[in-house]
C-alpha positions in Angstrom: 34.7 87.8 180.6 33.0 84.4 180.8 34.9 81.3 181.6 34.1 78.3 179.4 34.8 74.9 181.0 35.1 73.0 177.7 37.7 75.1 175.9 40.5 77.6 176.6 39.6 81.3 177.1 40.3 83.4 174.1 39.5 86.9 175.4 42.6 88.2 173.5 42.7 86.1 170.4 46.4 86.4 169.7 47.2 85.0 173.2 45.4 81.8 172.5 48.5 80.0 171.3 50.2 80.6 174.6 47.4 80.7 177.2 45.7 77.4 176.2 47.1 75.2 179.0 44.0 73.1 179.8 40.5 73.4 181.2 39.6 76.4 183.3 37.4 74.8 186.0 35.2 76.8 188.3 33.5 75.4 191.4 30.1 76.3 190.2 27.7 73.7 191.7 30.4 72.1 193.7 30.2 72.3 197.5 33.8 73.3 197.9 36.1 75.1 195.6 39.1 72.8 194.7 42.3 73.5 196.5 44.1 73.8 193.1 42.1 77.0 192.4 43.9 78.7 195.3 47.4 77.1 195.2 48.1 76.4 191.5 50.7 78.6 189.8 49.4 81.7 188.0 48.0 81.8 184.5 49.7 85.2 183.8 52.8 85.7 185.9 53.4 89.3 184.8 52.8 91.6 181.9 55.0 94.5 180.9 54.7 97.2 178.2 57.8 98.3 176.3 59.0 101.9 177.0 57.1 103.2 173.9 54.0 101.2 174.8 54.0 99.5 171.4 54.9 96.0 172.5 53.6 93.8 175.3 55.6 91.0 177.0 54.0 88.4 179.2 55.1 85.3 181.2 52.4 82.7 180.7 52.2 78.9 180.9 52.6 77.0 177.6 51.0 73.6 176.8 53.9 72.0 178.6 52.9 73.7 181.8 56.2 75.7 181.9 56.1 79.5 182.1 57.4 81.1 178.9 58.1 84.6 177.8 56.0 85.9 174.9 56.0 89.2 173.1 53.4 90.8 170.7 52.8 94.2 169.2 49.8 95.8 171.0 48.1 96.6 167.7 48.4 93.1 166.3 45.9 90.3 166.1 48.6 87.7 165.3 49.8 85.0 167.7 52.5 86.2 170.1 56.1 85.2 169.6 57.5 82.9 172.3 60.9 84.5 172.8 62.2 82.4 175.7 61.2 78.9 176.9 62.7 75.6 178.2 61.4 72.2 179.0 63.3 72.0 182.4 62.7 75.5 183.9 60.3 78.5 184.0 60.6 82.1 183.2 60.5 84.1 186.4 60.8 87.9 186.4 61.6 90.0 183.3 62.1 93.6 182.3 62.3 95.6 179.1 65.7 97.1 178.6 64.6 99.2 175.6 62.0 98.7 172.9 64.0 95.9 171.3 65.5 93.9 174.1 64.4 92.2 177.3 66.2 90.5 180.3 64.8 87.7 182.4 65.7 85.2 185.0 64.4 81.7 185.7 63.0 79.4 188.4 61.9 75.8 188.4 58.3 75.8 189.6 58.1 72.0 189.4 60.8 71.4 192.0 61.0 72.3 195.7 63.2 75.2 196.8 66.4 73.3 197.6 66.6 71.9 194.1 66.8 75.3 192.5 70.1 76.4 191.0 72.6 78.5 193.0 71.0 81.6 191.5 68.3 82.6 189.0 70.8 83.6 186.4 70.1 86.4 183.9 69.4 86.2 180.1 68.7 88.6 177.4 66.8 88.3 174.1 65.4 90.5 171.4 61.7 90.9 171.2 61.6 88.7 168.0 63.3 85.9 169.9 66.7 86.3 168.3 70.1 86.9 169.8 69.4 85.0 173.0 72.3 85.4 175.4 73.2 84.1 178.8 74.5 87.0 181.0 74.8 85.4 184.4 75.3 81.7 185.1 73.2 79.5 187.3 73.7 75.9 188.3 71.4 74.9 185.4 72.6 74.3 181.9 72.0 77.0 179.3 68.3 77.7 179.3 68.0 78.9 175.7 70.0 78.3 172.6 71.8 81.3 171.4 75.1 83.2 171.8 77.1 82.6 175.0 80.6 84.0 175.2 81.9 82.1 178.3 84.5 84.7 179.1 81.8 87.3 179.5 79.2 85.3 181.4 79.1 86.4 185.0 79.3 84.1 188.0 76.0 83.0 189.7 76.6 85.4 192.6 75.3 88.3 190.4 71.8 89.5 190.1 69.9 92.3 188.4 69.7 95.5 190.4 68.3 98.1 188.0 67.3 98.9 184.4 68.2 102.5 183.5 65.4 104.5 182.1 67.4 106.0 179.2 66.6 103.3 176.7 70.2 102.1 176.1 71.5 98.5 176.1 72.9 98.6 179.6 71.5 97.1 182.8 72.9 97.3 186.3 73.7 94.0 188.0 75.2 93.5 191.5 78.0 91.2 192.5 77.0 89.7 195.9 80.1 89.3 198.1 79.7 86.6 200.9 82.0 85.3 203.6 82.6 81.6 204.2 79.4 81.2 206.2 77.3 82.8 203.5 77.0 86.2 205.2 76.4 89.0 202.7 79.2 91.5 203.0 78.5 94.0 200.2 77.1 94.4 196.7 79.3 95.7 193.9 77.3 97.3 191.1 78.3 96.6 187.5 77.2 98.0 184.2 76.3 95.2 181.8 75.7 95.6 178.1 73.1 93.0 177.2 73.8 93.2 173.5 77.6 92.6 173.8 77.7 90.8 177.1 80.4 93.0 178.5 80.5 94.3 182.0 82.4 96.9 184.0 82.4 98.3 187.5 79.7 101.0 187.8 81.1 102.8 190.8 84.7 103.2 191.7 85.8 104.1 195.2 82.5 103.3 196.8 82.4 102.6 200.6 82.7 99.3 202.3 79.5 97.4 203.3 77.5 98.9 200.4 74.1 97.0 200.4 71.3 99.3 199.1 72.0 101.3 196.0 70.1 104.2 194.3 70.7 104.8 190.6 69.7 107.7 188.4 68.0 107.4 185.0 71.3 106.6 183.3 72.2 103.9 185.7 74.8 105.9 187.5 75.1 105.1 191.2 74.2 108.2 193.2 73.4 107.0 196.7 74.2 104.0 198.8 73.3 102.7 202.2 76.0 100.8 204.1 75.8 98.7 207.2 78.7 97.2 209.1 79.8 96.8 212.7 76.4 98.0 213.9 76.9 101.3 212.1 74.6 102.6 209.4 75.7 105.2 206.9 74.4 106.9 203.7 76.8 108.2 201.1 76.0 110.5 198.2 77.9 110.9 194.9 77.4 114.2 193.0 76.8 114.0 189.3 80.0 115.6 188.3 82.2 113.9 190.9 83.5 110.4 191.3 83.9 110.7 195.1 81.5 109.6 197.8 80.7 111.7 200.8 79.0 110.6 204.0 75.6 112.1 204.7 75.2 110.6 208.2 76.8 107.9 210.4 74.6 106.5 213.2 74.0 103.2 215.0 71.9 100.7 213.0 68.1 101.2 213.3 68.5 104.9 214.1 68.7 106.3 210.6 67.3 109.8 210.3 66.3 109.2 206.7 67.0 106.8 203.8 67.4 107.5 200.1 64.7 106.4 197.7 65.2 107.9 194.2 67.0 110.5 192.1 65.4 112.4 189.2 66.8 113.9 186.0 67.5 117.2 187.9 69.7 115.4 190.5 67.0 115.8 193.1 67.2 113.2 195.8 64.0 111.8 197.3 64.1 110.3 200.8 61.9 108.7 203.4 61.9 110.1 206.9 59.8 109.9 210.0 57.1 112.5 210.9 54.3 113.1 213.4 53.4 111.5 216.7 53.2 108.0 215.2 56.5 108.5 213.4 55.0 107.5 210.1 57.4 107.5 207.1 56.8 110.4 204.7 58.3 111.3 201.3 60.5 114.4 201.2 63.0 116.0 198.8 66.4 116.4 200.2 67.8 119.9 200.8 71.6 119.7 200.0 72.2 123.3 201.3 70.7 122.5 204.7 72.0 118.9 204.6 68.7 117.5 205.7 65.2 116.7 204.2 63.0 119.6 203.4 60.5 120.6 206.1 57.3 119.9 204.1 56.6 116.4 202.9 55.9 115.7 199.3 53.6 112.8 200.2 52.3 111.5 203.5 49.6 108.9 204.3 48.3 109.4 207.9 48.2 106.2 209.8 50.4 104.4 207.3 54.0 104.6 206.2 54.0 106.2 202.7 56.1 103.4 201.0 56.0 105.1 197.6 56.8 104.2 194.0 57.8 107.3 192.1 57.0 107.7 188.4 58.8 110.2 186.2 58.0 111.5 182.7 59.7 109.3 180.1 60.8 112.4 178.0 61.4 114.7 180.9 62.9 112.8 183.8 63.0 116.1 185.8 59.2 115.9 186.1 57.6 113.7 188.7 54.2 112.7 187.3 52.9 110.2 189.8 53.3 108.7 193.3 51.9 105.2 194.1 51.4 104.5 197.8 49.9 101.8 200.0 47.4 102.6 202.7 44.7 100.0 203.3 44.7 99.6 199.5 47.1 100.7 196.8 46.4 104.1 195.3 48.1 106.4 192.8 48.3 110.2 193.1 48.9 111.6 189.7 50.5 115.1 189.6 50.0 115.2 185.8 46.4 116.1 184.9 46.4 114.1 181.7 47.5 110.9 183.5 45.0 111.7 186.1 42.3 111.6 183.4 43.5 108.2 182.3 43.3 106.9 185.9 39.7 108.2 186.1 38.9 106.4 182.9 40.2 103.1 184.2 38.5 103.5 187.5 35.2 104.2 185.7 35.6 101.1 183.6 36.6 98.9 186.6 34.8 100.3 189.6 35.5 99.2 193.2 39.0 97.9 192.3 42.6 98.9 192.4 43.5 99.9 188.8 47.3 100.1 188.3 48.4 102.0 185.2 51.6 101.0 183.4 52.9 103.3 180.7 56.1 105.2 180.0 54.7 107.0 176.9 51.0 107.2 177.8 50.0 109.4 174.9 52.0 108.3 171.8 51.2 105.5 169.3 51.5 102.9 172.0 49.1 101.7 174.7 48.3 101.8 178.3 48.4 98.6 180.4 45.8 98.4 183.2 46.3 95.8 185.9 43.0 95.6 187.8 42.6 93.7 191.0 40.6 93.6 194.3 40.3 91.6 197.5 38.2 89.0 195.5 40.0 89.1 192.2 43.7 88.2 191.7 43.8 90.5 188.7 42.8 91.1 185.2 45.0 92.7 182.5 43.7 95.0 179.9 45.1 97.3 177.1 43.7 100.8 176.4 44.8 102.6 173.2 44.4 106.4 173.8 44.5 107.2 170.1 41.6 105.0 169.2 40.0 105.0 172.7 39.6 101.2 172.5 39.9 98.5 175.2 41.1 94.9 174.8 41.1 92.3 177.6 44.4 90.3 177.7 43.5 87.8 180.4 43.2 87.0 184.1 46.0 86.2 186.5 44.1 83.1 187.8 41.4 82.0 185.4 40.0 79.4 187.7 39.1 82.0 190.4 35.5 83.2 190.2 35.5 86.6 192.1 31.8 86.0 192.9 32.8 83.0 195.1 35.5 84.8 196.9 35.5 86.5 200.4 35.6 90.2 201.3 38.5 91.7 203.1 38.2 94.8 205.4 40.7 96.7 207.6 39.6 97.7 211.1 41.5 100.0 213.5 41.0 98.9 217.1 42.7 99.6 220.4 45.1 97.1 222.1 44.7 96.6 225.8 47.4 99.3 226.5 45.7 101.8 224.1 48.1 101.2 221.1 46.4 101.5 217.7 46.0 98.0 216.3 45.1 97.5 212.6 43.2 94.2 212.1 42.3 92.6 208.7 39.1 90.5 208.6 38.2 88.2 205.7 34.5 87.2 205.8 33.2 84.2 203.9 30.5 85.0 201.3 26.9 84.3 202.1 24.8 84.8 205.2 25.6 82.9 208.4 23.0 81.7 211.0 25.3 82.9 213.8 28.9 83.7 214.6 31.3 81.7 212.5 34.4 79.7 213.5 37.6 81.6 212.9 41.3 81.2 212.1 43.6 84.0 213.4 46.4 84.0 210.8 49.5 85.6 212.2 52.0 86.9 209.6 55.7 86.1 209.5 58.6 88.4 209.7 57.6 89.6 212.2 59.1 93.0 211.1 57.1 93.5 207.9 53.6 94.4 206.9 51.2 91.4 207.0 48.8 92.1 204.2 47.0 94.6 202.0 43.7 94.9 200.2 44.2 92.3 197.5 43.5 88.6 196.9 45.4 86.2 199.2 45.4 82.5 198.6 45.7 81.4 202.2 43.0 83.6 203.6 40.6 83.0 200.6 41.0 79.2 200.9 40.2 79.3 204.7 37.2 81.6 204.0 36.0 79.2 201.3 35.8 76.5 204.0 33.6 78.8 206.2 36.1 80.3 208.5 36.4 84.0 209.3 40.1 84.9 208.9 41.5 87.5 211.4 45.0 89.0 210.5 46.2 91.4 213.1 49.0 93.9 212.3 50.5 93.4 215.8 53.1 95.8 217.2 56.4 95.2 215.5 54.6 95.1 212.1 55.9 97.6 209.6 53.8 100.0 207.4 51.9 101.7 210.2 54.5 104.1 211.6 57.8 103.6 213.3 56.2 103.9 216.8 54.1 100.9 216.0 57.1 99.1 214.7 59.4 99.8 217.6 56.7 98.9 220.1 57.4 95.3 219.2 61.1 95.4 220.2 61.9 92.7 222.8 58.3 91.8 223.0 58.2 88.4 221.4 55.7 86.2 223.3 54.4 89.1 225.5 52.7 92.3 224.2 53.1 91.2 220.6 51.2 88.0 221.5 48.6 90.0 223.5 47.8 92.0 220.3 46.8 88.8 218.5 44.6 87.8 221.4 43.0 91.3 221.6 42.1 91.1 217.9 40.4 87.7 218.5 38.5 89.0 221.5 37.4 92.1 219.7 36.0 90.0 216.8 34.2 87.8 219.3 32.7 90.7 221.2 31.5 92.2 217.9 29.7 88.9 217.1 31.9 88.5 214.0 33.3 85.1 215.2 32.4 82.4 217.6 35.0 83.1 220.4 34.8 79.4 221.4 35.8 78.1 218.0 39.1 79.8 217.1 42.3 78.2 215.8 45.6 80.1 215.6 47.9 79.6 212.6 50.9 81.1 210.9 54.3 80.5 209.2 57.8 81.5 210.5 57.1 84.1 213.2 53.4 83.3 212.7 54.2 79.7 213.6 56.1 80.9 216.7 53.0 83.0 217.7 50.9 79.8 217.3 52.9 78.0 219.9 53.1 81.1 222.2 49.4 81.7 221.8 48.6 78.3 223.0 51.0 78.9 226.0 50.0 82.5 226.9 46.3 82.4 226.1 45.4 78.7 226.7 41.6 79.3 226.9 41.4 81.3 223.7 42.3 78.7 221.0 41.0 75.3 220.2 43.9 74.3 218.0 47.1 75.6 216.3 48.8 75.2 212.9 52.4 76.2 212.6 54.7 75.8 209.6 58.3 76.7 209.1 58.0 78.0 212.7 60.5 79.5 215.0 60.4 77.3 218.1 63.6 78.5 219.8 64.5 82.1 219.1 67.9 81.5 220.6 68.9 79.4 217.6 68.6 82.6 215.5 71.9 83.7 217.0 73.9 80.7 216.0 76.5 81.4 213.3 76.3 78.2 211.2 75.9 77.5 207.5 72.4 76.1 208.3 71.3 79.6 209.4 71.0 82.3 206.6 70.7 85.2 209.0 73.7 87.5 208.6 76.4 87.9 211.3 75.6 91.7 211.2 71.9 91.0 212.0 72.8 88.5 214.7 75.3 90.8 216.5 73.6 94.1 216.2 70.0 94.0 215.0 68.6 91.0 216.7 69.9 91.9 220.2 68.0 95.3 219.8 64.9 93.9 218.3 64.5 90.4 219.9 66.8 90.5 223.0 70.4 90.1 224.0 71.2 86.4 224.1 73.6 86.9 227.1 72.3 89.9 229.0 68.6 89.0 228.5 68.9 85.2 228.5 66.1 84.7 231.0 63.8 86.9 229.0 64.5 84.8 225.8 64.1 81.6 227.7 60.6 82.7 228.8 59.8 83.5 225.2 60.9 80.1 223.9 58.2 77.6 223.0 60.6 74.6 223.3 61.2 75.5 227.0 57.4 75.7 227.7 56.1 72.8 225.6 54.4 71.2 228.6 52.0 74.2 228.8 50.6 73.5 225.3 47.3 71.7 225.8 45.6 72.1 222.3 46.1 70.0 219.2 49.0 71.2 217.0 49.7 70.6 213.3 53.4 71.3 212.5 55.1 71.4 209.1 58.7 72.1 208.1 61.0 72.2 205.1 63.9 69.8 205.2 66.3 72.3 203.7 65.1 75.6 205.4 68.0 77.9 206.2 65.9 80.7 207.6 64.3 78.4 210.2 66.4 75.2 210.1 64.6 71.9 210.7 66.3 71.7 214.1 63.4 74.0 215.3 60.9 71.4 214.3 62.8 68.4 215.7 63.3 70.1 219.1 59.7 71.2 219.4 58.3 67.8 218.5 60.6 66.1 221.0 59.6 68.5 223.7 55.9 68.1 223.1 56.2 64.3 223.0 58.2 64.4 226.3 55.3 66.4 227.8 52.8 63.8 226.6 51.6 65.6 223.5 51.6 64.0 220.0 51.5 66.8 217.4 50.7 66.1 213.8 54.1 66.5 212.1 55.2 66.6 208.4 58.5 67.5 206.8 58.7 68.3 203.1 61.8 67.0 201.3 63.7 69.7 199.5 61.6 72.6 200.6 63.0 75.6 202.3 61.1 78.5 204.0 57.8 77.8 202.5 56.3 75.5 199.8 57.3 76.1 196.2 56.1 72.9 194.7 52.4 72.8 193.9 52.0 69.2 195.1 53.4 70.2 198.5 51.1 73.2 198.8 48.1 71.0 198.0 49.2 68.3 200.5 49.8 70.8 203.3 46.5 72.7 202.9 44.6 69.4 202.6 46.1 68.5 206.0 45.1 71.9 207.3 41.5 71.5 206.0 41.1 68.1 207.7 42.7 69.4 210.9 40.5 72.4 211.2 37.3 70.5 210.4 38.2 68.0 213.2 39.0 70.6 215.8 36.6 73.5 215.1 33.3 71.6 214.6 
């Protein structure tokens, strides 16, 4: 599909009325791709087929710039119907409840995080735009005109949990119960009829501390994971019973397995550890033996399986596909006909991840294909099996030209102690006369997976400015086995930091980067690693960029309203994963950048959100004061109203403009 700089793209003619939001500008002959190309909001937020595959819903920007929800029959050439919109807020996520009704929530993309409402709310609407109803309140006024029965509208501490797959009018929402410091205590599931606006408790007699629910196709709660007092339990509810029985009771972080899904035959699917690296695999649960079956249903050596299970729409007893993440997303189809459809999509869009969306893949409806790669944020297409015809809907980011983007590759290297260390490398396009300067981008968390093979705005922007981007999945990262994950326990600032350095030195030894021109950067834990990298490996980095950064890990244990970490995490999980604030006070002090600010000798750019509750601004204030006391003057910016990251486009542009100038100054 060609982009025209003088008019709006009309690849799918009936989307023109919604998608025409202005000029789609590509860098073309320009020396640098504009920052807005990377950090603007998406042109297609999401696309969803109805259960029958006959209708398509999309969240797209209107001429006002606000995201709206539009619906159109897949066999129509007419303009789509905008079924939900507002001048003061944006449609965020949405789901089909059945072929006639949708639910959605909202977010204000033109305001920073703090100025959002208490919650995203929840609203329902028919696919023709009629019978709009507010189901869950937010701090905003009513988003759409329509029916609102105030006695039935739920309080803002509710959110959507699940949409049953049976095609009825019910959805499952959760009531989030907090204490007076904002600590989440439990989640109560409720069945909510979106047509009538009535709700009722979905599970009676469920155990205390219920946080993670698993529902069957009818929306019946079947399994729940509870956490409280440092104890983790999983409870199971048989289909014919209304009582819950405990399946195990262990200290937190020592769960033998965790529930994932229930099919139409009451078969429970679970995740459990396997092999020398303790990678997570998918298994069926054997209720007679009271443990997972011996043989895994799906495993991905070197990676945790992390699956999405897909069941046949007409026969929920039949598992037809398993979607997993290794270096890139892939789908294993157990159904031969769906496998053929995957092969068809892969042949049409080679060298890409092609995600198929359909509940009824072979009826009168259509198949939605979301196709993306490391260089392409995504293209949406419709395939009609009955006529064997394809139609392009549009692109997630029309301004991004994949030909100008950088390539992303995963390498497996060895850390200094022999631990397997996955490292992502984003290489700028074009030939280089020699080793390039680099930015080692450390992911946040730290207990999550850093990246996967797909387009990433931060890395692509840095690569567009000529920097190789190195992203190590240091020990403590998730997705690469529980052995790799647990190796990071109580290793902030030590072996976790050494993994980052080992990745840089490997890239320099291979001639991929200029080892004398490297900057370390990251957000949250990545910002912490920026400071500790400058302290632990002072000769390795020329500069550092840290935003929303942890600068004093000990503050994470403070039970205040300004800190959104739960009391449960502070008392039981953090001591095991980070360190005990009393028994291991000396270790934590040595791992605290504020205490060691005088050891930082490189230029630092720091940025914080004024209203961040995950990493409160106190972290930034203390670090800036400590560096100034040591004779350092870091570049420092605070974004009013922002929380743990930058929601407002103007703030994203401002921040990355500062980063661009900072890197150019210090890596040339």
